[in-house]
N, C-alpha and C positions, 0 to 999 in steps of 0.2 A: 725507886720505891713507889713513886706516883704511877709509873707505867704498870707495875705489878698490881697495884690496887685497881687501876682502870681495867686491866685484863680480867681480874677476878670479878669485878662488877659486871663486866660485859658477859662473862661466862655464866654468872648466876642469872642474869637477865634473859640469856638465851635458854637456859634450863627452865626457868619459870614460864617462858613463852611456850616451849615444847610441852611441858607438863599441863599447861592450861589448854593447849590445843587437843592433847590426848584426852584430858578429862571432859572437855566439851563434846568430842566425838563419842566417847563412852556413854555420856549422859543421853545423847540423842539416840544412840543404838538401844540403850536400856529402856528408854521411854517408848520407842517403837515396839520393842518386844513385849513390854508389859501391857501396852494398850492394844497391840495387834494380836497377841497370842489367843486371847479368848474368842476372837472372831474367826480364827481359822478352823476349818473343818474339812473333812474329806470331800464333801460335796462342793464346797467352795473351790477347792483346788482342782477337782476333776470335772467340774460343771462347765457349761457353756453360758455366756452372758445372755440376759433377757432384758427387754425394755430399754434397749440402747445402752446396756451396761449398768443400769440402775439396780438390776437383780442378777442372780445367777453366779457363775463361777469365772475362773480366770485361765482355764486350760488353754484356749487359743492364744492368749497372750504369752503364756510360758513356752508353748511349742513354737510359736512364731519368732519369739526372741532367740530361742536356741538355734533355730534354722538360720536366722539372719546372722547371728554371730558366727556360726560354723562356716557358712558360705563367704562371709566377709573375710574371715581369716584365711580361707582357702584361696581367695583371689588376691588379697592385699599383701599377706606376709611373704610369699615367694617373690612377688614382683618388687616389693619394697626392699628386701634384703639384697636381691640381685642388682637393683639400681644402686644401692649404697656401696656394694662391693665394686661395681664398675667405676663409680665416681671416685672412690677412695684409692683403688689399686690400679686401674687400667686407664682411666681417662687422663688425657694430657692436661696439666694444670695451666689454664690460660684464661683469657677473657670470656670465651664461650662457656667454660665450666663454671666460672664465677656467676655468669648470668643464669645458668641452670640452677645453681644453688640458691641464688636470690629468688628465683621464681618458686622453688620448693618451699622456702621459708615464708614467702608471701602467701602461698596457698594454705600453709598451716594455720594462718590467722584469718582465713576467710570464714564468715558466719555459716552455720550449718544450713540455714534457710536458702543460701545461694546454691549450695551443693544439692539441696532438695529440688530447687527449680531446674538445675542442670540435669539432674537425673530424670525429672518429669519430662523435660523436653527431649532428651537423647534416648534414654532407655524405654520410657513408657510410651511416648508418642512416635518418635522418629523411627526407632528400631522395632516398634510394635510389640514389646514384651508385656505391655499392659501393667496394671497394678498387681505386682507379683513379688514373691520372695526373690526371684532372680534380679529384677529391676531394683529392689531395695538393697540387695547385697552388693551389686555393682556400684550403686550410688554411695553406700557407706564405705566400700573399699576405696573409691576415689577420695573420700573425705579423710580417711585415716592414712592414706599413703604418705603424705608429706611428713607427719610426725614419725612414722616408722622409718622413713629414709633418713631423716635428720638424726634420730637416736641411734640408728644402726651405723651411720657413717661416723658419728662421734665415738661410738664404741670401737670401731675398727681403727680409728686414728689414735686411740688411747693405747693401743698395743705398741710396745717399743719397737722402733725401726731396727734395732740390732737383731731381734728375732727373725725378721725377714732376711736380713743380710747374711745371717749365719746359716740359714737354711739354703739360701741361694749359693753360698760359698761352698757348701757340701755337695752341690750338684743337683739339688731339687729344682723342679720346674716352678714357674710362678704360681700355677694353680695348686700344685702340691704344697707349696709354702703357705698359700692362703688357707687351704683345707686342713692341713695338719698343724700349722703353727699359729695362725692368726685367728681363725674362727673359734677354736676352743676357748680362747681368752676373751673374745668379744661377744660370744653368745649370751652371757648373763645380761650385759648392757643392752644388746639388741632385744632380748626378750622383755626386758623392763619397759623399753619404749613401745614395743608392740602391745604389751598388756595395757598400757595407758591409753593407747589409741583404740584398742578394742573396748575398753571400759567407756570411752567417749562415744564410740559407735552404738553401744548397747543402750546408752542413756539419752541419745538424741531423739527428738520427737518429730521435728519438722521434715527431715528427709523420709522418715517412715510413713508419716501421714500422707506425703505427696506421692510416694512411689509404691507403697504397699497397701495402706489402709484406705486409699482414696476410693 
């Protein structure tokens, strides 16, 4: 009886927490829309900034963000998913693989300013790309690679082992098993992790300031 009451109380507490979070986010979004909508105009959206951004529009910021996100995804998503597939399906599980996973998890927690300085030193100065969309995209791709790899590998490992064994028992190759049986079920989780990484990349300022807007 006591355990049932405790479970009910915990359930209601979790519900209240979830509802409060959703209500707070909704209030913030509503406040932004109400206060910002009157200031929007076609000139503001399609214009160029003047007086160091004190006046003018935001068209370069919109176009630059879209290009950065596009090229970041182009560089990071294939490499991240391929790395996750290799670590989950092909790599021999041992000490070296554990060290690689530890390094990936550690890199996922590195502050963005460190990646910005890394991109400034490698792509902007050493490779001579200068402050450009290419340098910024490569820097952001390096920054979101660890979260994409971790999320993709977890999604792959969540697929039941029986699905792999059944396909292999029917004569399918390892790659056919991965392509036809594993990836279709892992893709939603992989995309979720990738979207979280992309959202982080689009919102970071330090790497962009050091490699694009410098």
